[in-house]
C-alpha positions in Angstrom: -68.4 -97.3 -161.7 -71.7 -96.5 -159.8 -74.4 -94.2 -161.3 -74.2 -92.1 -157.9 -71.5 -89.9 -157.2 -69.7 -90.4 -154.1 -66.6 -88.4 -152.4 -64.0 -90.3 -154.5 -64.8 -88.6 -157.7 -63.9 -85.2 -156.1 -61.1 -83.2 -155.3 -60.7 -82.5 -151.6 -61.9 -78.7 -151.3 -61.9 -78.2 -155.1 -65.4 -78.8 -156.7 -64.6 -76.8 -159.9 -64.6 -78.4 -163.0 -61.8 -77.8 -165.1 -60.6 -79.4 -168.7 -59.4 -82.7 -167.3 -62.8 -82.9 -165.0 -66.1 -84.4 -166.3 -69.5 -82.8 -166.1 -70.3 -86.2 -167.3 -68.5 -89.5 -167.6 -69.3 -92.7 -169.5 -67.7 -96.1 -170.1 -67.4 -97.6 -173.6 -65.4 -100.9 -173.8 -62.0 -100.0 -172.4 -62.4 -96.6 -173.0 -63.4 -93.7 -170.4 -65.3 -90.6 -172.1 -65.6 -87.5 -170.1 -66.5 -83.8 -170.9 -65.6 -80.8 -169.0 -68.2 -78.7 -170.5 -71.5 -80.5 -171.3 -73.5 -83.0 -169.5 -74.1 -85.7 -171.9 -72.0 -88.3 -174.3 -73.4 -88.7 -177.7 -72.8 -91.5 -179.7 -68.9 -91.2 -180.9 -67.2 -93.5 -183.7 -64.3 -94.5 -181.8 -61.4 -96.3 -183.6 -61.4 -97.2 -187.1 -64.0 -95.4 -189.2 -65.6 -96.6 -192.4 -67.0 -94.0 -195.1 -70.1 -95.8 -196.7 -72.4 -93.6 -198.5 -75.9 -94.1 -197.4 -79.3 -93.9 -198.7 -79.6 -90.3 -198.1 -76.3 -89.4 -199.8 -74.8 -88.9 -196.4 -72.5 -91.0 -194.5 -74.3 -92.0 -191.5 -72.9 -91.8 -188.1 -69.3 -91.1 -189.8 -70.9 -88.0 -191.2 -69.1 -84.8 -189.8 -72.5 -82.7 -190.3 -74.5 -85.3 -188.4 -72.6 -86.7 -185.4 -69.4 -85.2 -183.6 -66.1 -86.7 -185.1 -62.5 -86.8 -184.0 -60.9 -83.5 -184.0 -59.1 -82.3 -186.9 -56.3 -79.8 -186.9 -56.9 -78.9 -190.5 -60.6 -78.6 -190.1 -60.9 -77.1 -186.4 -64.4 -75.6 -187.1 -66.0 -78.9 -187.6 -67.0 -78.8 -183.9 -69.2 -75.8 -184.6 -71.4 -77.5 -187.3 -74.9 -76.8 -186.0 -77.2 -79.9 -184.7 -80.3 -80.4 -186.5 -82.9 -77.8 -185.7 -86.0 -79.1 -183.7 -88.0 -76.5 -185.5 -89.0 -78.1 -189.1 -89.7 -74.5 -190.0 -86.3 -73.4 -189.5 -84.8 -71.6 -192.6 -81.9 -74.0 -192.4 -83.7 -77.0 -192.0 -83.8 -78.1 -195.9 -80.1 -78.7 -195.2 -80.8 -82.0 -193.3 -83.4 -83.2 -195.7 -83.2 -85.5 -198.8 -85.2 -85.0 -202.0 -87.7 -87.8 -202.7 -89.2 -88.5 -206.0 -91.6 -85.5 -205.4 -88.8 -83.3 -205.9 -87.2 -85.0 -209.0 -88.7 -83.7 -212.1 -88.2 -86.1 -215.0 -87.0 -84.4 -218.1 -89.6 -84.5 -220.9 -88.3 -85.8 -224.1 -85.4 -88.1 -222.9 -84.7 -91.6 -224.1 -83.3 -92.2 -220.8 -85.6 -93.4 -217.9 -84.0 -91.7 -214.8 -82.9 -88.3 -215.8 -84.4 -85.2 -214.2 -83.9 -81.9 -212.1 -84.6 -80.9 -208.6 -87.8 -79.1 -208.3 -87.8 -75.5 -208.2 -89.3 -75.1 -204.9 -86.3 -76.8 -203.2 -83.9 -74.7 -205.0 -85.8 -71.5 -203.9 -85.3 -72.8 -200.3 -81.9 -73.2 -200.3 -80.3 -70.8 -202.9 -80.9 -67.9 -200.4 -79.0 -69.7 -197.9 -75.9 -70.2 -200.4 -75.9 -66.5 -201.2 -75.7 -65.6 -197.8 -73.0 -67.8 -197.0 -71.1 -66.4 -200.3 -71.9 -62.5 -199.1 -70.6 -63.2 -195.6 -67.1 -64.9 -197.0 -66.9 -62.0 -199.3 -67.3 -59.5 -196.5 -64.9 -61.3 -194.3 -62.0 -61.6 -197.0 -62.7 -57.9 -197.7 -60.8 -57.1 -194.3 -59.0 -60.4 -193.5 -56.4 -62.5 -195.5 -57.9 -65.3 -197.8 -58.5 -68.8 -196.1 -57.9 -70.8 -198.7 -59.7 -73.8 -197.1 -62.8 -71.5 -196.7 -62.6 -70.1 -200.2 -62.3 -73.6 -201.5 -65.4 -74.9 -199.7 -67.2 -71.8 -200.9 -66.3 -72.6 -204.6 -67.9 -76.2 -204.1 -70.8 -75.0 -202.7 -71.5 -72.5 -205.0 -70.7 -74.8 -208.0 -73.0 -77.4 -206.7 -75.9 -74.7 -206.2 -75.6 -74.2 -210.0 -75.7 -77.6 -210.8 -78.9 -78.4 -208.7 -80.3 -75.2 -210.2 -79.9 -76.3 -213.7 -78.4 -79.6 -214.0 -80.1 -82.6 -214.9 -79.2 -85.8 -212.6 -80.0 -89.5 -212.5 -82.1 -90.0 -209.3 -79.4 -91.3 -207.2 -76.8 -88.6 -208.2 -79.4 -85.9 -207.4 -79.5 -87.3 -203.6 -75.8 -87.7 -203.7 -75.2 -83.9 -204.7 -77.9 -82.3 -202.7 -76.3 -84.1 -199.6 -72.9 -82.9 -200.7 -74.4 -79.3 -201.0 -75.7 -79.5 -197.6 -72.3 -80.7 -196.4 -70.6 -77.8 -197.9 -73.1 -75.3 -196.5 -72.7 -76.3 -193.3 -69.0 -76.7 -193.5 -68.7 -73.0 -194.7 -71.1 -71.6 -191.9 -69.2 -73.5 -189.3 -65.9 -72.1 -190.9 -66.8 -68.6 -191.2 -68.5 -68.6 -187.8 -65.2 -70.1 -186.3 -62.8 -67.3 -188.2 -64.9 -64.6 -187.1 -65.7 -65.4 -183.4 -63.6 -68.6 -182.2 -60.4 -68.7 -183.5 -58.7 -66.0 -181.2 -60.0 -67.8 -178.2 -58.4 -71.1 -179.4 -55.1 -69.3 -179.5 -55.3 -67.0 -176.7 -57.8 -68.1 -174.5 -57.1 -69.6 -171.1 -60.7 -69.4 -169.1 -63.4 -71.5 -170.2 -66.0 -70.1 -172.5 -69.6 -70.4 -172.6 -70.6 -73.5 -174.4 -72.2 -73.0 -177.8 -75.5 -75.0 -177.3 -76.1 -75.6 -181.1 -72.8 -77.0 -181.8 -72.0 -80.8 -182.7 -68.8 -80.7 -180.9 -65.8 -83.1 -181.3 -64.1 -85.8 -179.4 -60.2 -86.3 -178.9 -57.7 -88.0 -177.2 -55.5 -85.2 -177.0 -55.4 -83.0 -173.8 -54.0 -80.2 -175.5 -57.2 -80.2 -177.7 -59.4 -80.5 -174.9 -57.9 -77.2 -173.6 -58.3 -75.5 -177.1 -62.2 -76.6 -177.2 -62.8 -75.7 -173.8 -61.4 -72.0 -174.2 -63.9 -71.7 -177.1 -67.1 -73.3 -175.9 -67.2 -75.9 -178.6 -68.6 -79.2 -176.8 -65.8 -81.5 -176.3 -65.4 -85.2 -175.2 -62.1 -86.7 -173.8 -61.6 -90.1 -174.7 -58.9 -92.1 -172.4 -58.2 -95.4 -171.7 -59.3 -96.9 -168.5 -55.5 -97.2 -167.3 -54.8 -93.5 -168.1 -57.9 -92.5 -166.4 -57.6 -94.7 -163.4 -53.9 -93.3 -163.1 -55.3 -89.8 -163.0 -57.7 -90.4 -160.2 -54.9 -91.9 -158.2 -53.1 -88.5 -158.4 -53.4 -85.5 -156.3 -55.5 -83.8 -159.1 -57.9 -86.5 -159.7 -60.8 -85.4 -161.9 -64.0 -84.3 -160.4 -67.1 -86.0 -161.9 -70.4 -84.8 -161.5 -72.2 -87.3 -163.3 -72.1 -90.9 -164.7 -74.0 -91.6 -167.9 -74.2 -93.8 -170.8 -73.1 -93.0 -174.4 -75.7 -92.4 -176.6 -77.1 -94.3 -179.4 -77.3 -93.1 -183.2 -80.3 -90.8 -183.4 -83.2 -92.5 -185.5 -83.2 -89.7 -187.8 -79.6 -90.5 -189.1 -80.1 -92.7 -192.0 -77.8 -96.0 -191.7 -79.3 -98.0 -194.4 -77.7 -98.3 -197.8 -79.6 -97.6 -201.3 -82.2 -100.1 -202.6 -83.0 -100.8 -206.1 -86.6 -100.8 -207.6 -86.9 -104.4 -206.3 -86.2 -103.3 -202.7 -82.9 -105.1 -202.7 -79.9 -103.3 -201.1 -77.2 -101.9 -203.5 -73.9 -102.7 -202.2 -72.1 -99.5 -201.4 -68.5 -98.9 -202.2 -66.1 -97.8 -199.3 -64.6 -94.6 -199.8 -62.5 -94.3 -196.8 -61.4 -96.7 -194.1 -59.1 -95.6 -191.4 -58.9 -93.9 -188.1 -60.8 -90.5 -187.6 -58.9 -87.1 -187.9 -57.7 -85.2 -190.7 -57.8 -87.9 -193.4 -61.3 -88.8 -192.7 -62.3 -85.1 -192.5 -60.6 -84.7 -196.1 -62.5 -87.7 -197.8 -65.7 -86.6 -196.2 -65.5 -83.4 -197.9 -64.9 -84.8 -201.5 -67.7 -84.5 -204.1 -68.6 -88.4 -204.8 -71.0 -89.2 -207.4 -72.0 -93.0 -207.1 -73.0 -93.8 -210.6 -72.2 -96.8 -212.7 -68.6 -96.2 -213.3 -67.7 -95.3 -209.9 -69.3 -98.3 -208.4 -67.3 -100.7 -210.6 -64.0 -99.0 -210.1 -64.3 -99.0 -206.2 -65.7 -102.6 -206.3 -62.4 -103.6 -207.9 -60.3 -102.4 -205.0 -58.7 -104.5 -202.7 -60.1 -105.7 -199.4 -59.8 -103.4 -196.3 -56.1 -103.2 -195.0 -55.5 -104.3 -191.5 -53.8 -100.9 -190.7 -55.0 -97.3 -191.8 -55.6 -97.2 -195.2 -56.9 -94.4 -197.6 -57.9 -95.6 -201.0 -60.6 -94.6 -203.5 -60.8 -94.4 -207.3 -58.2 -91.2 -207.4 -55.7 -92.8 -204.9 -56.0 -96.1 -206.7 -54.9 -94.7 -209.8 -52.0 -93.0 -207.8 -52.9 -89.6 -208.9 -52.5 -88.3 -205.3 -49.5 -89.8 -203.8 -47.2 -87.6 -202.4 -44.1 -86.0 -204.5 -40.6 -86.5 -203.8 -39.9 -83.3 -201.8 -36.3 -83.2 -203.3 -37.3 -82.8 -206.8 -36.7 -79.8 -208.9 -39.4 -77.5 -210.0 -39.1 -78.9 -213.4 -38.8 -82.5 -212.5 -41.8 -82.2 -210.2 -43.8 -80.5 -212.8 -42.8 -83.4 -215.3 -44.4 -85.9 -212.7 -47.3 -83.9 -212.1 -47.7 -83.7 -215.9 -47.7 -87.8 -216.1 -50.2 -88.1 -213.3 -52.6 -85.7 -215.1 -52.1 -87.7 -218.2 -53.2 -90.8 -216.4 -56.1 -89.2 -215.1 -57.3 -87.5 -218.6 -56.6 -90.7 -220.6 -59.4 -92.1 -222.6 -61.6 -93.8 -220.5 -62.0 -97.7 -220.5 -65.2 -97.6 -221.8 -64.3 -96.1 -224.8 -61.2 -98.0 -225.4 -60.6 -101.5 -226.5 -62.5 -104.4 -225.1 -59.3 -105.6 -223.2 -58.8 -102.0 -221.7 -55.9 -101.0 -223.4 -55.8 -97.3 -224.6 -55.7 -97.0 -228.5 -51.8 -96.3 -229.8 -50.8 -92.5 -229.5 -49.7 -92.8 -233.0 -52.9 -93.9 -234.5 -54.6 -91.3 -232.6 -52.5 -88.4 -233.2 -51.6 -89.1 -236.8 -55.4 -89.7 -237.6 -56.1 -86.2 -236.0 -53.3 -84.7 -237.8 -54.3 -86.4 -241.0 -57.6 -84.5 -241.1 -56.6 -81.3 -239.5 -53.3 -80.1 -240.8 -52.5 -79.3 -244.5 -48.9 -78.8 -243.8 -48.1 -82.4 -242.6 -46.5 -84.2 -245.3 -48.4 -87.2 -247.2 -46.0 -89.6 -246.3 -46.6 -89.3 -242.7 -50.1 -89.8 -243.2 -49.7 -92.6 -245.5 -47.5 -94.2 -242.8 -50.0 -93.6 -240.1 -52.8 -95.2 -242.4 -50.7 -97.9 -242.9 -50.1 -98.6 -239.3 -53.8 -98.2 -238.4 -54.4 -101.1 -241.0 -51.9 -103.4 -240.0 -51.7 -102.9 -236.3 -48.3 -102.3 -235.9 -45.2 -104.6 -236.1 -45.9 -108.5 -236.2 -49.5 -107.9 -236.1 -49.2 -106.7 -232.3 -51.6 -104.2 -230.9 -54.7 -104.6 -232.9 -56.8 -101.6 -233.0 -60.2 -101.6 -231.5 -62.4 -98.7 -232.4 -63.6 -96.8 -229.4 -67.2 -97.5 -230.7 -68.9 -100.3 -232.6 -68.0 -99.8 -236.4 -70.5 -99.7 -239.3 -69.6 -99.9 -242.9 -68.9 -96.7 -244.6 -71.5 -95.7 -246.9 -69.8 -92.4 -247.8 -66.6 -91.8 -249.8 -66.5 -87.8 -249.8 -63.3 -86.2 -248.7 -63.3 -85.2 -244.8 -64.7 -81.9 -243.8 -62.3 -79.2 -243.0 -62.6 -78.9 -239.4 -60.6 -75.4 -239.4 -63.7 -73.7 -241.0 -67.4 -73.5 -239.8 -69.8 -75.3 -242.6 -71.8 -73.1 -244.7 -75.3 -73.8 -243.1 -78.0 -71.7 -241.7 -78.2 -73.9 -238.3 -74.5 -72.7 -237.5 -74.9 -69.7 -235.3 -72.9 -66.4 -236.0 -69.1 -66.7 -235.6 -67.0 -64.2 -233.6 -64.7 -62.8 -235.8 -61.9 -62.2 -233.6 -62.0 -65.9 -232.6 -62.4 -67.0 -236.0 -59.2 -64.9 -237.1 -57.4 -66.7 -234.3 -58.2 -69.9 -235.6 -56.8 -69.1 -238.9 -53.6 -67.8 -237.5 -52.8 -71.4 -235.8 -49.5 -72.6 -236.7 -50.1 -76.1 -237.4 -46.6 -77.7 -238.1 -46.0 -80.8 -236.2 -43.0 -79.4 -234.2 -45.3 -77.3 -232.3 -47.3 -80.3 -230.8 -46.7 -81.1 -226.9 -44.4 -84.2 -226.5 -46.6 -85.3 -223.6 -49.9 -84.4 -225.1 -52.9 -87.0 -224.3 -53.2 -90.1 -226.1 -56.9 -89.4 -227.1 -58.5 -86.1 -228.3 -61.9 -86.6 -228.0 -65.0 -84.2 -227.9 -66.7 -83.4 -224.6 -69.8 -82.8 -226.9 -70.9 -83.7 -230.2 -68.8 -81.6 -232.6 -71.7 -78.9 -233.6 -70.5 -78.8 -237.1 -71.8 -82.4 -237.4 -75.4 -81.2 -237.4 -74.7 -79.1 -240.3 -72.8 -81.6 -242.3 -74.9 -84.6 -242.1 -77.6 -86.0 -244.4 -79.3 -87.3 -241.4 -80.1 -84.0 -239.4 -83.4 -85.1 -238.1 -82.1 -88.5 -236.5 -79.0 -86.6 -235.1 -81.4 -84.0 -233.7 -83.7 -86.8 -232.3 -81.0 -88.7 -230.7 -79.0 -85.6 -229.3 -82.2 -84.0 -227.6 -83.3 -87.2 -226.3 -80.0 -87.8 -224.5 -78.6 -84.2 -224.1 -80.0 -84.1 -220.6 -78.3 -87.4 -219.7 -75.2 -86.4 -221.1 -75.0 -83.2 -219.1 -75.9 -85.5 -215.8 -73.0 -87.5 -217.0 -70.1 -84.8 -217.5 -71.3 -82.6 -214.6 -70.9 -85.2 -212.1 -68.0 -86.9 -213.3 -64.8 -86.6 -211.0 -62.8 -83.6 -212.9 -59.8 -85.9 -212.5 -61.4 -87.9 -215.5 -62.3 -86.1 -218.6 -65.5 -87.8 -220.2 -65.3 -87.5 -224.0 -66.4 -89.2 -227.1 -64.5 -89.7 -230.4 -66.0 -88.2 -233.4 -66.8 -91.5 -234.9 -68.5 -92.4 -231.6 -70.7 -89.4 -231.8 -71.5 -89.9 -235.4 -72.6 -93.4 -234.9 -74.5 -92.8 -231.6 -76.5 -89.7 -233.1 -77.0 -91.4 -236.6 -78.3 -94.9 -235.4 -81.9 -96.0 -234.9 -82.7 -97.4 -231.6 -85.4 -99.9 -230.9 -86.0 -102.4 -228.1 -84.7 -105.5 -230.1 -83.2 -108.4 -228.0 -80.9 -109.4 -230.8 -77.7 -108.9 -229.0 -75.2 -109.4 -232.1 -76.2 -106.5 -233.8 -74.7 -103.0 -234.6 -77.6 -101.4 -233.1 -77.5 -103.6 -229.9 -73.7 -102.9 -229.6 -74.4 -99.1 -229.7 -77.0 -99.4 -227.1 -74.5 -101.2 -224.8 -71.9 -98.8 -225.4 -74.4 -95.9 -224.8 -75.4 -97.4 -221.4 -71.6 -97.7 -220.7 -71.1 -94.2 -221.7 -74.1 -92.4 -220.3 -74.1 -94.5 -217.0 -77.8 -94.7 -217.0 -80.4 -97.0 -218.5 -81.5 -96.1 -222.3 -85.4 -96.5 -222.7 -87.4 -96.5 -226.0 -86.5 -93.2 -227.9 -89.4 -90.6 -227.0 -92.4 -89.8 -229.4 -91.4 -86.1 -228.9 -88.4 -84.2 -228.0 -88.2 -80.7 -226.8 -85.7 -77.6 -226.7 -86.4 -74.9 -224.1 -89.9 -76.5 -223.6 -90.4 -76.1 -227.3 -91.4 -79.6 -229.0 -89.1 -80.3 -231.9 -90.6 -81.7 -235.0 -87.5 -83.7 -236.2 -89.3 -85.0 -239.1 -89.9 -81.8 -240.7 -86.3 -80.1 -240.4 -86.9 -77.5 -243.0 -89.6 -75.4 -241.1 -88.5 -71.9 -240.3 -89.4 -72.7 -236.6 -87.4 -76.0 -236.3 -84.6 -74.6 -238.0 -84.6 -72.0 -235.6 -84.6 -74.1 -232.6 -82.0 -76.5 -234.2 -80.0 -73.5 -234.6 -80.3 -72.8 -230.9 -79.3 -76.4 -230.3 -76.1 -76.1 -232.3 -75.3 -73.1 -230.3 -75.5 -75.0 -227.0 -73.1 -77.4 -228.3 -70.7 -74.9 -229.2 -70.9 -73.1 -226.0 -70.6 -76.2 -223.6 -67.9 -77.8 -225.8 -65.8 -74.5 -225.3 -66.4 -74.4 -221.5 -65.5 -78.1 -220.9 -62.4 -77.9 -223.3 -60.9 -74.8 -221.6 -60.9 -76.5 -218.3 -59.5 -79.7 -219.6 -56.8 -77.8 -221.4 -56.1 -76.0 -218.2 -55.7 -79.0 -216.6 -53.1 -80.1 -219.0 -51.1 -76.9 -219.4 -51.2 -76.2 -215.7 -50.7 -79.4 -213.6 -48.9 -78.0 -210.8 -51.7 -75.1 -209.9 -54.4 -78.2 -210.2 -52.1 -80.4 -207.6 -51.9 -77.3 -205.4 -55.5 -76.2 -205.3 -57.6 -77.8 -207.6 -60.9 -76.2 -206.0 -59.6 -72.6 -206.5 -58.3 -73.3 -210.4 -61.8 -74.7 -211.2 -63.3 -71.5 -209.7 -60.9 -69.5 -211.9 -61.9 -71.4 -215.0 -65.7 -70.9 -214.0 -65.3 -67.3 -213.4 -64.7 -66.9 -217.3 -68.6 -67.9 -217.6 -69.8 -66.1 -214.9 -69.3 -68.7 -212.1 -71.1 -71.5 -214.1 -70.0 -74.2 -216.5 -73.6 -75.2 -217.4 -76.2 -73.0 -219.3 -79.3 -73.0 -217.7 -81.5 -71.5 -220.3 -81.0 -70.0 -223.8 -80.0 -66.5 -223.2 -81.6 -63.7 -224.9 -78.6 -61.5 -225.4 -74.8 -62.3 -226.0 -72.9 -62.1 -222.7 -69.3 -62.8 -221.5 -66.7 -63.3 -224.3 -69.5 -63.0 -227.0 -70.9 -59.7 -226.0 -71.4 -57.4 -228.8 -69.7 -54.4 -227.1 -66.2 -54.7 -225.8 -67.0 -52.8 -222.4 -69.3 -55.7 -221.9 -66.8 -58.5 -222.8 -64.0 -57.1 -220.3 -64.9 -59.0 -217.4 -65.0 -62.3 -219.0 -61.9 -61.4 -221.0 -60.0 -60.3 -217.8 -60.7 -63.5 -216.0 -59.4 -65.6 -219.0 -56.4 -63.5 -219.2 -55.8 -64.3 -215.4 -56.2 -67.7 -216.0 -53.5 -67.8 -218.8 -50.8 -66.0 -216.9 -49.8 -69.4 -215.8 -49.8 -71.1 -219.2 -46.6 -72.2 -220.7 -45.0 -69.9 -223.1 -47.7 -67.0 -222.1 -47.2 -63.7 -224.2 -45.8 -60.7 -222.0 -48.6 -58.7 -222.8 -51.1 -61.3 -221.1 -48.9 -61.8 -218.0 -48.2 -57.8 -217.7 -51.2 -55.9 -218.7 -54.5 -56.4 -216.6 -57.6 -55.0 -217.6 -60.2 -52.9 -215.5 -63.6 -54.8 -215.5 -64.9 -52.4 -212.9 -63.8 -49.4 -214.9 -63.7 -50.2 -218.6 -63.3 -46.6 -219.4 -59.7 -47.1 -218.0 -58.9 -49.2 -221.2 -58.7 -47.7 -224.5 -60.7 -49.6 -227.2 -57.5 -50.4 -228.9 -55.8 -51.6 -225.8 -58.7 -53.9 -225.2 -59.0 -55.2 -228.8 -55.4 -55.9 -229.0 -55.7 -58.0 -225.6 -58.6 -60.0 -227.0 -56.8 -60.9 -230.1 -53.6 -62.0 -228.2 -55.9 -63.9 -225.8 -57.7 -65.8 -228.4 -54.7 -66.3 -230.7 -52.8 -67.9 -227.6 -55.8 -70.0 -226.7 -56.4 -71.6 -230.3 -52.6 -72.1 -230.5 -52.4 -73.7 -226.9 -55.3 -76.0 -227.8 -53.7 -77.2 -230.9 -50.4 -77.8 -229.0 -52.1 -80.3 -226.8 -54.7 -81.7 -229.0 -53.4 -81.6 -232.5 -57.1 -80.6 -233.6 -58.8 -77.1 -233.8 -60.9 -76.1 -230.7 -64.7 -75.7 -230.7 -65.0 -72.1 -230.4 -67.6 -69.8 -228.9 -70.4 -68.4 -231.0 -73.0 -66.0 -230.7 -76.6 -66.6 -230.1 -78.9 -67.0 -233.0 -81.2 -64.1 -234.0 -84.6 -64.7 -233.1 -87.5 -63.1 -235.3 -89.9 -61.2 -233.2 
C-alpha cells in the first residue's frame, strides 16, 4: 500500500468514517491495523505475550498502565488508563515514577544489609491521590450497587499504600510494590471514570463519541468491541488479517482510509531492561504469564507479585513455556487456583477448597526437612498438644514422644528439625503457654480475652481433622522474651531483624503463611552471629537458615539497635528506660501476632469465602484493625479491641463479629445481633460486654481447634511515665 491515499481507499459518495473505516491504517506482518477514531497507531503487542517484571517493577510494553493492550471484557475500563502526563509537575506524575536509592531510607540498627523504607516525601505525594480515589469510590457506592472488581482493586491500593507508608522492604521489593501501587491507582481511577461516565455509552450508545485524548486505548480483533469503544470515545485499534481486510475492500462497503502510517515503537521511557545486581549483571526474571492477550493477561497483570528469593526460586523451577496458551505461576503450579467441578455439592466443594488451602498454608520447604518433606502431622500435633493441653492423657504423650524419637515404623520418616538443633542446656519443665509469664516486660493483659483463653475446651475431640500439619508462629512468641535468661541477646537479634521480618511477612503471597517454629525462634534469637567462614557449625547453619527464611542477606549484627528511634542498651537490661522500651517491643510482638493469626485462621475456617473474593475477605480482616495489618508507630493510647472504654471498642468488635458470621459453628448471638459503631448509645453496656465475651471465647476456641495451641492475644500498651 502506498502512503498516498487515492480513490480506491474511499467509498463512492461517502467520505464519512464509521467503525469499520480508518482514520489511519498500518501494516504489521500479516496483520492490518486500523483505527476509526484516532489518527495514529502505537506499538501493540500482537499474538502471544509474556509478562516479565522489568527493572522498574512494571511489565514494559505488556503493562496495561503503559501501553494499549488487547481489550478485556472483564476489565473494559483499561482503555481509559491515562497516558503519561507531559507535565512533570502534574500531581499524578508520581504514578509513573520509580523510587531510586535516594528514596530508599535504610533502617538503622538492622543486621540485614538491604532493608529500608520509602522516604516520606514520596509518601506525601501519592497518599493524597489514594485518599481521593478512596473518597470517589465511597461516593459512588453510596448511590450505586457495589462493583466488586472496583472494590477489590481499591482494597489492594489502600493496603499497598499502608505498606509503603509504614513497611520496611528490601530494595527490590520496594520498587515492585511501588509499581504495584501505581498500577492499582491507575486501575481504580480508570474504573471509576468508566462507571460514572462511559459504561452507559458502551451499552446504549450508537453514534461515535468524541475521543478521550488522554486515554491509552485498546486493540481488538472483534468488530463488536470496536463498535462499543467507538461509542464511548475510547481510542481503539481494529486488528484484522490481510485476507479479511482485502475481502472488505472488495465489498460495496469497503473501508474509507484517510491515512496510511506505520505502527509506532515502544517509547524510550518504557523500561524494557531487566534488573541488574551490584555487579551490573542481569538478574534472570521469572515469567509470570505467557499466552494470548485479553482477560487472562489482564488478570495476571493485576496480581501483587514480590520477586524475592523464594519467588524467584519457585518460578525458576517451572517447566519451559508451552506451545499453546498457558497460565502458570507459583499459585497455579501448586494447583490452588484450578477450577472446581461445577457438579460438586456445597459440602464437597468446601472440602476441596479446604484441601487446597491446606496445601497453600503448609509449612514452607525452607522450614522443613532437607528433602522438602514436611514433618509428620503426628509429630507436630502431638508435640503441640503435649505442651498445651493438660487434659490429654500421658499415654498419648508418651507414644508421640516415642514416635518422634524413632522416626515411626521401620525407621521410615526420620524427623528433621525445622531449624538446626543445638544441645539443650536446660532441663526445666516447659512453660505453660496458656498464661502470661510473671514479668514486668509483659504488657497489661485484657481481662475479657484472658478469661476467654481460660475457658477453652482443650479436649482432643474438639480438634479439626483437617487442621494444618504445622502450627508455627508468625512472630516470636512474645512470652519467650520474658522467660529467657538471655534477654539481651534475644532483644539484640530481634530488633536487628524485625524490619526484615516485617518486610518478609507483609510482602509474601497470602496463599503461603510465613511462620517459624518455637524452636526456630528460640535458636535464632539466642544465637551469637559473627562473620565466621566455618560452614559446618551450628551458628553457620543458623545463618544459612536465616538467609533462606528472611529472603535477604544478613550482615554483621549492628553495634546499636533501635526501638522507635530510641537506642536500646541490650547489655543493660535492668535500667528503667530499657525495660520500658523492651515492654513496648513485646507489646508489638503481641499485636502483630494477633493480626496475622486472625488472617491465617480466617483462611482456614472460611476457604470458600477466600476462594470467592480474596481481596474483599482480606479487607474485612484488615477492618478489624482500622484497615492496616502493620503497626506504623507505637500508639499513645489504647485503640480498637484494646480500647479502655467499650464505646471506643465497638467499631473493631463489630468488624470482628461480621468476620465471624461465616465461621463454622458461630454462636447465634454473633450471627443475629449486630452492634452500632456509628451510634454506640444504641447498645446497652451489658449487651456490648456480652457480645465481647462471646466473640473472644469463640475466637480462642476456634483457634485452638485449628492449631492445637493457644492463640497469641492482644495486650494493652505499656504505661509510660510522664
